[in-house]
C-alpha atoms as one frame of an Amber mdcrd trajectory, in Angstrom:
protein
  -0.117 -17.582 -10.281  -0.979 -14.100  -9.080   1.346 -12.911  -6.318   1.871
  -9.765  -4.282   5.010  -9.345  -2.166   5.098  -6.331   0.117   8.192  -4.818
   1.707   9.498  -1.647   3.295   7.709  -1.670   6.611   9.372  -1.083   9.943
   9.432   0.948  13.112   9.282   4.713  12.700   8.775   7.618  15.082   5.690
   9.837  14.863   6.151  12.389  12.125   8.484  10.110  10.205   8.200   8.595
   6.748   8.297   5.172   5.145   8.071   3.952   1.569   6.321   0.644   1.037
   6.849  -1.458  -2.061   4.757  -4.193  -3.618   6.178  -6.514  -6.253   3.551
  -8.165  -8.438   3.627 -11.185 -10.719   1.328 -13.584 -12.510  -0.816 -11.107
 -14.417  -0.589  -8.387 -17.033   0.362  -5.406 -14.913  -1.221  -2.675 -17.013
  -4.696  -4.202 -17.078  -5.782  -3.538 -13.518  -5.950  -0.872 -10.869  -3.957
  -1.515  -7.710  -4.810  -0.855  -4.094  -3.252  -0.705  -0.654  -5.124  -1.803
   2.447  -4.127  -1.987   6.084  -5.274  -3.896   9.124  -4.549  -2.851  12.664
  -4.694  -5.349  15.538  -8.290  -6.090  16.475  -9.704  -4.045  13.622 -11.171
  -4.686  10.197  -9.026  -4.340   7.107  -9.445  -0.848   5.693  -8.828   0.788
   2.348  -5.839   3.125   2.118  -5.250   4.051  -1.514  -5.986   3.076  -5.097
  -4.299   3.886  -8.402  -5.890   3.190 -11.768  -4.397   1.306 -14.702  -2.844
   4.428 -16.204  -1.431   5.788 -12.975  -3.216   9.081 -13.514  -6.177   8.656
 -11.184  -5.595   8.063  -7.487  -7.972   7.770  -4.559  -7.124   7.935  -0.873
  -8.834   7.286   2.409  -9.686  10.512   4.208  -7.340   9.554   7.028  -4.264
   9.533   4.761  -5.081  12.050   2.026  -2.381  14.685   1.754   0.197  12.575
   3.584   0.357   9.328   1.570   1.213   9.073  -2.124   0.627   5.958  -4.198
   2.483   5.287  -7.443   3.174   2.469  -9.877   6.044   1.442 -12.117   5.016
  -0.584 -15.145   8.555  -1.583 -16.087   9.179  -3.053 -12.648   5.593  -4.281
 -12.153   5.576  -2.650  -8.766   3.459  -0.279  -6.786   4.612   1.985  -3.981
   3.117   3.819  -1.034   5.037   6.834   0.224   3.841   7.553   3.749   4.715
  10.889   5.333   3.956  12.503   8.671   3.077   9.152  10.178   1.087   8.918
  13.384   0.489   5.988  15.751  -2.910   5.365  14.132  -1.018   4.215  11.040
   0.330   1.193  12.890  -0.935  -1.809  10.933  -0.113  -4.589   8.504  -0.129
  -3.129   5.001  -1.049  -5.221   1.981  -1.473  -4.582  -1.715  -3.900  -6.118
  -4.149  -5.444  -5.566  -7.568  -8.993  -4.814  -8.631  -9.061  -7.723 -11.054
  -7.091 -10.114  -8.822  -8.343  -9.715  -5.267  -5.809 -11.872  -3.487  -3.399
 -10.903  -0.745   0.274 -11.167   0.017   1.687 -11.583   3.504   1.872  -7.841
   4.023   4.488  -5.627   5.643   4.235  -4.373   9.215   4.350  -0.659   9.933
   4.730   0.460  13.527   4.673   4.117  14.498   5.946   4.598  18.033   8.232
   6.884  19.917
């Protein structure tokens, strides 16, 4: 059974940082790219970042490029999203998924507020 379990969200002030984690299970980790998405209240889910199977190629939404860094750890079967210089527009539920296994976990809430 494919599963994604996100963690690391919370309340942070503008300009602050958070590191999200996603623990995966139920599939061969190295066979698929991984992605982070987010959904703000009343808005559509939007793409945030993607990392390929090797970890060498990464893609980011324009709104986060230069501030967010996605990584993956094959030994731990986890992916991470380091978020820096956060602004209130980043407030959303963040979820991870895989290209080959497009299911969703419960997500982790990020709130940026002073």
